[in-house]
Every structure is written in structure tokens, then in C-alpha cells.
MISENU-554512 format. One line per field, with one value per residue (C-alpha): residue number from 0; x, y, z. Coordinates in Angstrom, 1 decimal, always signed. Layout:
# MISENU-554512
i c(NUM|...)
px c(X|...)
py c(Y|...)
pz c(Z|...)
//
This chain:
# MISENU-554512
i c(0|1|2|3|4|5|6|7|8|9|10|11|12|13|14|15|16|17|18|19|20|21|22|23|24|25|26|27|28|29|30|31|32|33|34|35|36|37|38|39|40|41|42|43|44|45|46|47|48|49|50|51|52|53|54|55|56|57|58|59|60|61|62|63|64|65|66|67|68|69|70|71|72|73|74|75|76|77|78|79|80|81|82|83|84|85|86|87|88|89|90|91|92|93|94|95|96|97|98|99|100|101|102|103|104|105|106|107|108|109|110|111|112|113|114|115|116|117|118|119|120|121|122|123|124|125|126|127|128|129|130|131|132|133|134|135|136|137|138|139|140|141|142|143|144|145|146|147|148|149|150|151|152|153|154|155|156|157|158|159|160|161|162|163|164|165|166|167|168|169|170|171|172|173|174|175|176|177|178|179|180|181|182|183|184|185|186|187|188|189|190|191|192|193|194|195|196|197|198|199|200|201|202|203|204|205|206|207|208|209|210|211|212|213|214|215|216|217|218|219|220|221|222|223|224|225|226|227|228|229|230|231|232|233|234|235|236|237|238|239|240|241|242|243|244|245|246|247|248|249|250|251|252|253|254|255|256|257|258|259|260|261|262|263|264|265|266|267|268|269|270|271|272|273|274|275|276|277|278|279|280|281|282|283|284|285|286|287|288|289|290|291|292|293|294|295|296|297|298|299|300|301|302|303|304|305|306|307|308|309|310|311|312|313|314|315|316|317|318|319|320|321|322|323|324|325|326|327|328|329|330|331|332|333|334|335|336|337|338|339|340|341|342|343|344|345|346|347|348|349|350|351|352|353|354|355|356|357|358|359|360|361|362|363|364|365|366|367|368|369|370|371|372|373|374|375|376|377|378|379|380|381|382|383|384|385|386|387|388|389|390|391|392|393|394|395|396|397|398|399|400|401|402|403|404|405|406|407|408|409|410|411|412|413|414|415|416|417|418|419|420|421|422|423|424|425|426|427|428|429|430|431|432|433|434|435|436|437|438|439|440|441|442|443|444|445|446|447|448|449|450|451|452|453|454|455|456|457|458|459|460|461|462|463|464|465|466|467|468|469|470|471|472|473|474|475|476|477|478|479|480|481|482|483|484|485|486|487|488|489|490|491|492|493|494|495|496|497|498|499|500|501|502|503|504|505|506|507|508|509|510|511|512|513|514|515|516|517|518|519|520|521|522|523|524|525|526|527|528|529|530|531|532|533|534|535|536|537|538|539|540|541|542|543|544|545|546|547|548|549|550|551|552|553|554|555|556|557|558|559|560|561|562|563|564|565|566|567|568|569|570|571|572|573|574|575|576|577|578|579)
px c(+34.2|+33.9|+31.2|+33.7|+35.4|+31.6|+31.3|+34.2|+33.6|+30.0|+30.7|+33.9|+33.5|+32.2|+29.9|+27.6|+25.8|+27.0|+23.8|+24.6|+28.3|+27.2|+24.5|+26.8|+30.1|+27.6|+27.3|+29.3|+27.5|+29.3|+26.2|+24.4|+27.3|+27.4|+23.4|+23.8|+26.6|+26.9|+24.7|+22.9|+19.6|+17.8|+16.1|+13.5|+10.0|+8.9|+11.6|+12.9|+12.0|+13.5|+14.2|+15.0|+18.5|+22.0|+23.7|+24.0|+21.0|+18.7|+16.6|+18.0|+18.2|+21.3|+20.0|+17.4|+20.2|+21.7|+18.9|+17.1|+20.5|+20.1|+16.3|+17.7|+20.2|+18.0|+15.3|+18.0|+18.6|+15.3|+16.7|+15.1|+11.3|+11.4|+13.1|+10.5|+7.7|+9.3|+8.4|+5.3|+5.9|+3.8|+4.4|+2.3|+2.3|+5.4|+8.8|+10.7|+8.5|+8.3|+11.9|+12.3|+10.2|+11.7|+15.5|+14.2|+13.0|+15.7|+18.2|+16.0|+16.0|+19.5|+19.5|+17.3|+14.5|+11.0|+9.0|+5.6|+5.1|+1.9|+1.7|+1.3|+0.6|-1.3|-2.6|-0.6|-3.4|-3.2|+0.2|-0.5|-3.3|-1.1|+1.4|-1.5|-3.2|-0.1|+2.0|+4.6|+7.5|+7.9|+6.5|+7.8|+5.8|+7.6|+5.7|+6.3|+2.7|+1.1|+4.8|+5.6|+6.8|+10.4|+10.2|+9.9|+9.9|+10.6|+8.4|+9.2|+6.4|+6.4|+4.6|+1.4|+0.8|+2.2|+5.1|+8.0|+8.8|+11.3|+13.1|+13.0|+13.8|+17.0|+18.2|+17.7|+19.4|+21.9|+22.8|+22.5|+25.3|+27.3|+28.3|+30.4|+30.7|+28.1|+29.6|+29.3|+25.8|+23.9|+20.6|+19.8|+18.1|+14.4|+14.3|+16.6|+14.7|+11.2|+13.1|+14.1|+10.7|+11.8|+9.6|+6.0|+3.6|+0.3|-2.7|-6.4|-7.2|-5.6|-7.6|-11.1|-10.2|-9.0|-12.1|-14.8|-13.4|-13.8|-17.7|-17.6|-17.6|-20.7|-23.3|-26.0|-25.8|-29.3|-29.9|-26.7|-27.8|-31.3|-30.4|-26.6|-27.4|-29.0|-25.9|-24.0|-20.5|-17.6|-14.0|-10.3|-7.6|-4.9|-3.3|-2.4|-3.3|-6.7|-9.0|-9.7|-10.2|-12.1|-14.0|-14.5|-15.6|-18.3|-19.6|-19.9|-21.5|-24.4|-23.1|-23.3|-23.4|-19.6|-18.5|-14.8|-13.0|-11.4|-8.2|-6.7|-8.0|-4.7|-1.4|+0.8|+4.1|+3.9|+0.6|+0.1|-3.3|-2.2|+0.5|+0.8|-1.2|-2.2|-6.0|-5.3|-4.8|-8.0|-7.1|-6.4|-10.1|-10.5|-11.4|-13.9|-16.0|-16.3|-17.1|-19.6|-21.3|-22.1|-23.5|-25.0|-22.9|-23.7|-20.2|-16.8|-13.8|-10.2|-7.4|-4.0|-1.3|-1.1|-4.6|-4.1|-5.5|-8.8|-9.7|-13.6|-15.8|-19.4|-22.4|-22.9|-26.5|-26.5|-25.2|-21.3|-19.1|-17.1|-13.5|-13.3|-10.7|-8.9|-9.9|-13.5|-13.4|-12.2|-15.1|-17.8|-16.3|-16.0|-19.1|-20.7|-19.6|-20.0|-23.7|-24.6|-22.9|-24.9|-27.8|-27.5|-26.4|-23.0|-20.9|-18.9|-18.7|-15.0|-15.0|-12.0|-10.9|-7.2|-6.1|-2.9|-1.9|-1.9|-5.5|-8.7|-10.0|-13.5|-12.9|-12.3|-15.7|-17.3|-15.8|-16.7|-20.2|-20.7|-18.6|-15.9|-12.3|-10.1|-6.5|-4.0|-0.8|+2.4|+1.8|+2.4|-0.5|+2.1|+1.4|-2.4|-1.6|+0.7|-1.7|-4.5|-1.8|-1.7|-5.5|-5.7|-3.0|-3.4|-7.7|-8.3|-9.9|-11.9|-10.7|-13.1|-11.9|-8.7|-7.7|-5.0|-5.2|-3.1|-6.1|-5.9|-8.8|-8.8|-11.3|-11.3|-8.6|-7.5|-5.4|-2.6|-2.2|-4.5|-6.6|-8.0|-10.6|-12.2|-12.5|-14.2|-16.7|-17.6|-17.6|-20.2|-22.2|-22.5|-23.7|-26.4|-27.6|-28.2|-29.4|-32.1|-33.0|-32.5|-33.1|-30.0|-26.4|-23.1|-22.6|-25.6|-24.5|-21.2|-23.0|-25.2|-21.8|-20.7|-23.9|-23.6|-20.3|-18.7|-17.1|-13.5|-11.8|-8.2|-5.3|-1.9|+1.4|+5.1|+8.0|+10.2|+13.5|+16.2|+19.5|+21.7|+21.5|+17.6|+17.8|+19.8|+17.5|+14.6|+16.1|+17.3|+13.7|+12.1|+15.3|+13.9|+10.6|+11.5|+13.3|+10.4|+7.5|+4.9|+1.4|-0.9|-1.5|-3.5|-5.2|-5.7|-4.5|-2.3|-3.4|-0.2|+2.9|+3.7|+7.4|+7.5|+11.4|+11.7|+8.6|+7.8|+4.0|+3.6|+0.0|+0.5|-2.0|-0.8|+2.7|+2.7|+4.9|+3.9|+5.2|+4.6|+4.5|+4.6|+7.8|+10.6|+9.6|+10.5|+7.3|+6.1|+2.1|+0.7|-2.9|-5.3|-8.2|-11.3|-10.0|-7.9|-4.0|-1.3|+1.5|+4.7|+6.7|+9.5|+8.4|+9.2|+9.2|+9.9|+12.6|+9.6|+8.7|+5.1|+2.8|-0.6|-3.8|-6.6|-9.3|-12.6|-15.4|-18.8|-19.2|-17.8|-17.0|-15.3|-12.8|-12.3|-11.2|-9.2|-7.7|-5.9|-4.6|-3.1|-1.5|+0.0|+1.5|+2.8|+4.3|+5.8|+7.4|+9.0|+10.4|+11.9|+13.6|+14.9|+16.0|+18.3)
py c(-0.8|-5.0|-6.4|-7.9|-4.8|-3.5|-7.0|-5.9|-2.4|-3.3|-6.1|-4.4|-0.6|+0.7|+3.1|+0.0|-1.1|-4.3|-6.4|-5.6|-6.7|-9.7|-11.1|-10.4|-11.9|-14.9|-15.4|-17.8|-18.5|-16.3|-15.9|-14.3|-12.2|-11.2|-10.8|-8.6|-6.4|-6.2|-3.5|-0.5|-1.1|+0.5|+3.8|+4.8|+6.6|+3.6|+4.3|+1.6|-2.2|-5.0|-7.8|-6.5|-7.5|-6.0|-4.8|-2.3|-4.5|-4.7|-2.9|-1.2|+2.0|+2.4|+2.3|+4.6|+7.2|+7.1|+8.0|+10.3|+12.1|+12.2|+13.6|+16.4|+17.2|+17.6|+19.8|+22.0|+22.9|+24.3|+26.8|+28.0|+27.9|+23.9|+23.2|+25.3|+23.7|+20.4|+16.7|+14.4|+10.8|+7.6|+4.4|+0.9|-2.3|-3.7|-4.8|-1.9|+0.5|+3.3|+2.9|+3.4|+6.8|+8.0|+7.3|+9.2|+12.3|+12.8|+12.6|+15.6|+17.3|+17.1|+19.1|+21.6|+20.1|+20.3|+17.2|+16.1|+12.8|+10.8|+9.8|+6.0|+3.9|+5.0|+4.3|+5.1|+7.5|+9.7|+10.2|+11.9|+13.9|+14.9|+16.2|+18.3|+19.1|+21.1|+22.0|+20.0|+19.9|+16.2|+12.9|+9.7|+6.9|+3.3|+0.3|-2.7|-2.4|-6.4|-8.0|-10.8|-10.2|-10.0|-7.0|-3.0|-0.2|+3.5|+5.7|+9.0|+11.7|+15.3|+18.4|+17.6|+14.3|+11.7|+9.6|+11.6|+11.5|+10.0|+13.3|+14.3|+10.9|+10.9|+14.0|+12.5|+9.1|+11.3|+13.0|+9.8|+7.8|+10.9|+10.2|+6.5|+6.8|+4.8|+6.4|+9.3|+9.7|+10.5|+11.5|+14.6|+13.0|+13.5|+15.6|+18.3|+17.9|+18.3|+21.0|+22.9|+22.8|+20.6|+17.6|+17.7|+15.1|+15.0|+12.6|+12.5|+16.3|+15.5|+12.2|+14.1|+16.5|+13.4|+11.7|+14.6|+14.6|+11.3|+11.5|+14.0|+11.1|+9.5|+10.0|+8.7|+10.7|+10.4|+6.6|+5.7|+7.7|+5.8|+2.4|+2.1|+0.1|-2.8|-3.5|-6.6|-5.8|-7.9|-6.1|-7.2|-5.0|-7.5|-6.5|-3.0|+0.3|+0.4|-0.4|+2.9|+5.0|+2.3|+1.4|+5.0|+6.4|+3.6|+4.5|+7.9|+7.8|+5.6|+1.8|+0.8|-3.2|-4.0|-6.9|-6.7|-10.0|-10.1|-12.1|-9.9|-6.5|-5.6|-4.6|-7.6|-7.3|-11.5|-11.4|-14.2|-15.2|-14.9|-16.6|-13.4|-9.9|-9.5|-9.2|-11.1|-14.1|-16.1|-17.7|-14.2|-14.2|-17.6|-16.0|-13.3|-15.9|-17.7|-14.5|-13.5|-17.2|-16.3|-12.9|-13.7|-10.4|-9.5|-7.9|-8.6|-6.4|-6.0|-4.0|-4.3|-3.6|+0.2|+0.4|+1.5|-1.6|-3.3|-6.7|-7.8|-11.1|-10.9|-13.7|-15.3|-16.4|-19.3|-17.8|-18.9|-16.1|-15.8|-13.3|-10.7|-9.7|-6.7|-6.0|-6.4|-4.5|-1.3|-2.3|-2.1|+0.9|+2.9|+2.0|+2.7|+6.1|+6.9|+6.0|+7.9|+10.8|+11.0|+10.0|+13.0|+15.4|+15.7|+14.3|+16.6|+16.8|+16.7|+13.6|+10.6|+7.8|+6.8|+3.1|+1.1|-0.4|-4.2|-2.9|-4.7|-2.9|-3.9|-0.3|+1.3|+0.1|+1.3|+4.7|+4.7|+3.5|+6.7|+8.9|+9.4|+10.1|+7.1|+7.5|+4.5|+4.8|+2.5|-0.2|+2.1|+4.4|+7.2|+7.4|+7.3|+10.4|+12.2|+12.0|+13.6|+16.5|+16.9|+17.1|+19.3|+21.7|+21.7|+22.2|+19.3|+16.6|+16.1|+13.3|+10.8|+7.3|+6.1|+2.2|-0.8|-4.2|-4.8|-3.9|+0.3|+2.3|+6.3|+8.9|+12.7|+15.3|+15.2|+12.2|+11.5|+7.2|+4.4|+4.7|+1.5|+3.7|+5.6|+2.3|+0.8|+3.4|+3.6|-0.3|+0.2|+2.4|+1.1|-2.5|-0.4|+1.3|-1.1|-3.1|-0.6|+1.3|-1.3|-4.4|-6.5|-7.3|-6.3|-9.6|-9.5|-5.7|-7.0|-9.7|-7.4|-5.6|-8.1|-9.3|-5.6|-5.3|-8.5|-10.9|-10.0|-12.9|-11.8|-13.7|-13.3|-15.5|-14.5|-16.1|-15.3|-15.5|-14.0|-12.8|-11.7|-14.3|-14.2|-10.2|-11.1|-14.1|-11.7|-9.3|-12.4|-13.1|-9.7|-9.7|-13.0|-12.3|-8.7|-10.5|-12.9|-10.9|-12.8|-12.6|-15.0|-17.2|-19.9|-19.4|-15.6|-12.9|-10.4|-7.0|-4.5|-5.3|-2.1|-2.3|+0.4|-0.1|+1.1|+3.2|+2.0|+0.1|-1.8|-2.6|-6.6|-5.7|-2.7|-3.0|+0.8|+1.4|+4.3|+6.1|+5.3|+8.5|+6.8|+6.9|+4.6|+1.0|-2.6|-3.8|-5.4|-5.6|-8.0|-6.9|-9.0|-8.5|-7.4|-6.9|-8.6|-9.0|-10.3|-8.2|-8.8|-6.8|-7.2|-6.3|-3.3|-4.0|-7.9|-10.3|-11.2|-11.5|-11.0|-12.1|-10.5|-12.3|-10.7|-12.6|-11.7|-13.8|-14.1|-16.1|-17.5|-20.9|-19.6|-17.3|-19.8|-22.4|-20.0|-18.4|-21.9|-22.5|-19.3|-19.2|-22.8|-21.6|-18.7|-20.3|-23.2|-20.5|-18.9|-22.5|-22.9|-19.5|-20.1|-23.9|-22.3)
pz c(+0.9|+1.1|+2.4|+5.4|+6.1|+6.8|+9.0|+10.8|+11.6|+12.9|+15.2|+16.9|+16.9|+20.4|+18.3|+17.7|+20.9|+22.4|+21.6|+17.9|+17.7|+20.1|+17.1|+14.5|+16.3|+17.0|+12.8|+11.2|+7.6|+5.6|+3.0|+5.8|+6.7|+2.6|+2.4|+5.6|+4.3|+0.6|+0.2|+2.1|+2.1|-0.5|-0.1|-3.0|-3.2|-1.0|+1.5|+3.3|+4.0|+5.2|+8.1|+11.1|+12.3|+12.4|+8.8|+6.3|+4.6|+7.6|+9.1|+12.4|+14.4|+13.0|+9.5|+10.8|+11.7|+8.7|+6.4|+9.0|+8.9|+5.1|+5.2|+7.6|+5.7|+2.7|+5.0|+6.1|+2.5|+2.7|+5.3|+8.5|+7.3|+6.4|+10.0|+11.7|+9.4|+10.5|+10.3|+11.4|+12.5|+12.7|+13.6|+13.3|+16.0|+14.9|+16.8|+17.5|+15.3|+18.4|+19.3|+15.3|+15.4|+18.4|+17.1|+14.1|+16.1|+18.0|+15.0|+13.4|+16.4|+16.8|+13.4|+14.7|+12.9|+14.4|+15.3|+15.5|+17.0|+17.5|+21.0|+20.0|+17.0|+14.3|+10.8|+8.0|+6.1|+9.4|+9.0|+5.4|+6.8|+9.8|+6.7|+5.1|+8.6|+10.4|+7.1|+8.0|+5.4|+5.5|+7.3|+8.2|+9.4|+10.6|+9.2|+6.9|+6.3|+5.8|+5.3|+7.8|+11.6|+10.6|+9.0|+9.4|+7.3|+6.6|+4.7|+3.6|+2.5|+1.4|+2.2|-0.1|+2.2|-0.9|-0.8|-1.2|-5.2|-7.1|-7.9|-4.5|-3.4|-5.6|-3.6|-0.2|-1.4|-2.6|+0.9|+2.4|-0.1|+0.5|+4.1|+3.8|+7.7|+9.7|+12.5|+14.9|+13.9|+17.2|+18.6|+20.7|+24.0|+24.3|+27.5|+25.4|+22.4|+24.5|+26.5|+23.1|+21.9|+19.1|+19.8|+20.5|+21.2|+18.8|+19.4|+20.2|+19.2|+15.5|+15.7|+15.9|+12.9|+10.9|+12.1|+10.9|+7.9|+7.2|+7.6|+5.3|+2.7|+3.3|+0.5|+3.0|+6.4|+7.9|+6.3|+8.4|+11.3|+11.2|+9.9|+10.4|+13.7|+11.8|+9.8|+11.5|+10.7|+12.4|+12.2|+13.0|+13.1|+12.6|+15.7|+14.2|+14.1|+13.0|+15.7|+17.1|+14.1|+12.2|+15.1|+15.6|+12.6|+12.4|+15.6|+14.8|+11.6|+13.1|+12.7|+16.2|+15.6|+15.2|+16.6|+16.9|+16.8|+20.4|+19.4|+17.2|+18.7|+20.8|+19.1|+19.0|+16.9|+16.4|+15.2|+16.7|+15.7|+11.9|+10.0|+7.5|+8.3|+4.7|+4.1|+0.5|+2.7|+2.9|+6.5|+8.1|+8.0|+10.1|+13.2|+11.6|+9.9|+13.1|+14.7|+11.7|+12.1|+15.7|+15.2|+11.6|+10.0|+6.6|+6.4|+7.4|+7.2|+8.2|+8.3|+8.0|+10.5|+9.4|+8.6|+4.4|+3.6|+3.6|+3.0|+2.9|+3.2|+1.9|+2.4|-1.2|-2.4|-0.5|+2.7|+2.4|+3.2|+0.5|+0.1|-2.4|-4.4|-4.2|-7.5|-6.7|-3.7|-6.1|-8.8|-6.0|-4.0|-7.7|-8.8|-5.7|-5.1|-9.1|-9.0|-6.1|-6.8|-10.1|-8.8|-6.1|-9.1|-7.5|-9.9|-11.7|-15.5|-15.0|-12.7|-12.7|-11.3|-10.8|-11.1|-11.6|-14.6|-12.1|-11.5|-13.2|-16.8|-15.2|-13.8|-16.4|-18.2|-14.9|-15.6|-18.9|-18.1|-15.8|-18.7|-16.1|-16.9|-16.1|-15.4|-15.3|-13.6|-12.7|-9.5|-6.3|-4.6|-4.8|-8.4|-7.7|-5.0|-7.4|-10.4|-8.0|-6.9|-10.8|-11.2|-8.2|-9.2|-13.0|-12.6|-15.2|-13.3|-10.0|-8.1|-7.2|-6.1|-6.4|-6.0|-6.9|-6.8|-3.8|-1.8|-1.4|-1.7|-1.5|-1.6|-0.8|-1.0|+2.4|+2.1|-0.3|+0.3|+0.6|+3.5|+5.3|+7.5|+4.5|+3.0|+5.8|+5.9|+2.4|+2.1|+5.3|+3.6|+0.3|+2.3|+3.8|+1.0|-1.1|+1.8|+2.7|-0.6|-3.2|-1.1|-2.3|-1.3|-2.4|-3.6|-5.8|-6.7|-7.9|-10.1|-11.7|-12.7|-14.1|-16.3|-17.4|-18.4|-18.5|-16.0|-15.2|-13.4|-11.9|-9.9|-9.5|-8.5|-7.3|-6.9|-4.0|-5.0|-1.9|-1.6|-4.1|-6.4|-6.2|-7.3|-10.4|-11.6|-10.9|-13.6|-16.0|-16.2|-17.2|-19.9|-21.2|-21.6|-23.1|-26.2|-26.6|-28.4|-27.1|-29.9|-27.8|-25.1|-25.2|-28.0|-27.2|-29.5|-27.5|-29.3|-27.2|-25.3|-23.4|-21.9|-19.4|-18.9|-22.3|-22.5|-25.6|-26.3|-29.9|-30.9|-32.9|-35.0|-36.7|-36.2|-34.6|-31.7|-29.2|-26.0|-22.8|-21.0|-17.3|-15.6|-16.4|-14.5|-15.0|-15.9|-19.0|-19.9|-22.3|-23.3|-24.7|-27.7|-26.0|-22.7|-19.7|-19.5|-18.1|-16.1|-14.9|-12.6|-9.8|-6.4|-4.7|-1.3|-1.3|-2.9|-5.5|-9.1|-9.5|-12.1|-12.7|-14.7|-15.9|-18.0|-19.3|-20.6|-20.7|-17.7|-14.7|-15.9|-18.8|-16.9|-14.5|-17.4|-19.3|-16.5|-15.2|-18.5|-18.6|-15.6|-16.4|-19.6|-18.3|-15.4|-17.4|-19.8|-16.7|-15.2|-18.5|-18.3|-15.0|-16.0|-18.8)
//
């Protein structure tokens, strides 16, 4: 069916409410109409994510209905047991998140599937926990994480608490695509769903169980209880779902000197105090820095709107607040967890950490320092969770910590996704331990790691290329890079090229090729002799192509100089490709 035909159905058929039809009838730009209807919003292992508006390629209640109907049919294929185990649903503070969550719940109920719906916004990691704790067959969280306010999303989880794996996502997608018509998918009335016992509300009781498990991850409980009050922390939830649970977890452990950024404390779908609710962006910490200066805080932390990511700002030796990268946070937490467990005699012989191929090689060096196994997986925390499950099922490794460079971290075995609540607790405890026991700051600990293992400097660039044409241009850039065998950048020798689309790597020194065992993905990774890399991939959630840079050197000035040159050369190459 053409995009014009879809547009006509959506703008005229009475199945769609008057607000939707009116929105579409007011469109005059044919490019806008085409972009809204030339395809369905893509469903995959990351679920859905898109701009909220009317259309098949947008986030709206009709897209929620169709996708949830496909999920419901897949669950029904598992029989009455799967339907009775049901689905847990959570949502964040974005526009229409609560409405989309209820819409999904009532579509599932219409299919006879039991639903556990949170009574208010909750962090994404608590949804993962709920799936495991309640033994549901699946879970849904309505969130666009750290995307701009115009976006919303829908992620599906499976019974282990991890995001739905590729094979199951394909089966769900097959059921979604098998239904060509958008018409006739109606939710069960809420009162009827409640009356039939198909819609159950969950909340504080589950919060308490979750927080008790978070507290179990503490490595120095007596230190936390006695001296936690002496660590001054500023916290901001970025108008999102982390406020109550992050503060609750810190308070229960003994960290009572936590100042919340009042302007960002309450839910706000417009994120009016920040341009973009992403803790990677320095300006999002502006208010937290002001608060930090007022209370002389030693640690500034922020969680994104669904509280699965953590941003951190520390004081350097001069007292200036410095924002850490996702890699630096990951390295600090990896070092803290492994070093403390080793000192306490509780680091297992088959201990392992898991990180993504986009994350710093310094974490590999830290793990080797403690004789701990490292597993590298594709970008996306679902792959970390899958590898953790593989370890657990196979009994060949004991998961200690996992992270990705985009500010996602996890410890423990009761959540299978990145967890900003857990990361907040571990970061606070690490700051307290080094302050009170070793008499040094987290910033000084990071510097000592660099001195021991080498100075790594990491950075990212991205190009936003929207719409149908942008999608095609991203693929053309990847194809062009794939055809040219880069052997050096700025005079730095490249030792390996890993092509995860072809699932083949090549050692440029020996000329030997080798298989890549990770799932197929459109990613190219160029590894430098001695450490560091450049990696390129299309974003899985935004209309972007991303460039990852990691440089290893003997000092920060040298690393900064080399990083600047490498970035310039790579981006100049991309400009030439785009100009062709």
C-alpha cells in the first residue's frame, strides 16, 4: 500500500479519533506526509522509538495497539500458562507515557492476558526486576530514555528480565506484519479488565523488594551506615522516574546528605530546565553544579528520565567540577568492584565483566590486572544481559559488572538491563570508601589507574541524517568505509579491522582473517597498535551515524593532541564520501 493510501485511511476512517484525523488533514508538506507513512515504525530488539505524532512511522496509540496486538498473539501461542503469567508494564514521565502504557495493558487484557501495571512512573530497571520477581512471561516499558522531548518509545522484555532477544523479536515482528490493516484493534475497557482480574496494579511493595536487593550490592555496609552522612551529594533526576528510588536507596544505606536539584525534581515531560535530558551533555549539569557549589558537594550525580543511565561530576585537584565520560565512570566502577571484592576475599576465580565493543579498552586492562575475564559484546545493553544469562546458564563465569560507554552500568543478578539506581549506590559508596579509608578522591583514583595502565582518551561524534534520504546516506557511508582498507590514521598503524556486518575480522600485520562470533551488525571497528580504536555504526534508536574514538597515550596532553588529529581526519573522510 502506498504512503498516499495509508494517509487517506488515517485521515478519513472513523476508527481514528477526530484529533488524529484533524492533525493529518492539516498537513500540506508532501515530504512530511511521506515521512510519516512511507513505512511502519520499526520494531526490533530495542522495541520502538520515534517522534510522537499521527502516522505509521510515528509513536501514537494506534502504533501501540498494533504492536501490542502482535505481542499478545505471540504470548497466546505459549498457551494458558503464558497468558496467566502475564506481562509487567512500566512507564516514564514523557508525554503520553501513562496513556500508552494503559493502552498496551488493555490490548493485552482484550486477548485474555494478565497484566501487572505500575501505579505511577518507575525506572526502566525496576521493570526488568518486576519481570523476574513476578515471573511474568514478558514486560513492556514505555520510554524514550534520554531522547529529546518529542520522542517516546516502547521496549519489550522477556521472562529473564532482559530485552527481548533477536529471534523472539523476529517472531513478534512476524505477527505484527501479518496484520496489514490498522483497523479494528480495540482495547478492553479498564473497568472490565480490572473486574476480570486481568489488570492488576503494582507499586510500593515491589519497590521495597527491589531496594532491598539493591542494598545487598553494598560492599562496605558498616562504613556506609556510620560515615555515609559525611559525603555531600547533589542529585538530579532530570524530571524523570529516578527521584524516589535513587534517593530512597541512598538514604537507606546511610547517605543522608543528599541535596536534590529542586527545579528538576518533579516529572516534567517538556524537560523545561534542560535542552536534552541526556547526562552525557555537560550543560545538563549546570543547575547541579550551582547546587554543588552552595553545599560544597563532593559528588554530583544525575539519572536520565527512565533512570537507567547515570552521569557523574567530580571535583578535580583544583576544586573545579569535571564531568566524567561514560567510559571513565565504567572504569572507576569496574576498578572499585573488582579491587574491593579481591581485598575482601569474595572475588570468584571465574569472575567476569562484560562490556561493549564501543567501550574503552582500558576496562579490559583493568580486568586483566585483577585476572578477571572480559567479554566484549555488540553495542546495546541487551547484549550484556544476554551474555550474563549465557554465563549463568552455562556456569562458565560469575558476572561482576557490566557497562557500555553511553552511561549504562549494572551489577548483581536481579536486573537484566542497565540500572541508574544501582550505579548511583555504587558510585556513592566508592566515593565514601576512597575518601574515608584511602584518603583520596575518585578523581585521584582515576588518575592512578591512568598512571598504572596508560592514559586513554575517548570521544564521540555523530551526524544526524533524518528521513528516508538520510537513512540511505548512512548506509552509503558505511558501504564506502567498508570498501577501503584503512591501514593507518594520522600515522598511527591500524592492526585490525573488524567488520561485524560481514562477521569477518582481518589482522593487517599478518594478513590473516578470522571469524567474528558476535551477531551480525552494521559496525566497523579499526583497532590501533598498542590500544585504542575508531568505530563507526548507525544508531539503532536515532537517525544518526555514530563515530567512536579511543586513543591511548602516555599522557593526557599527547592523547588530546592525537585524538584531535584522528577525529579531524576521519570526519574529513566522511565529508568527502558525502560529497561524492
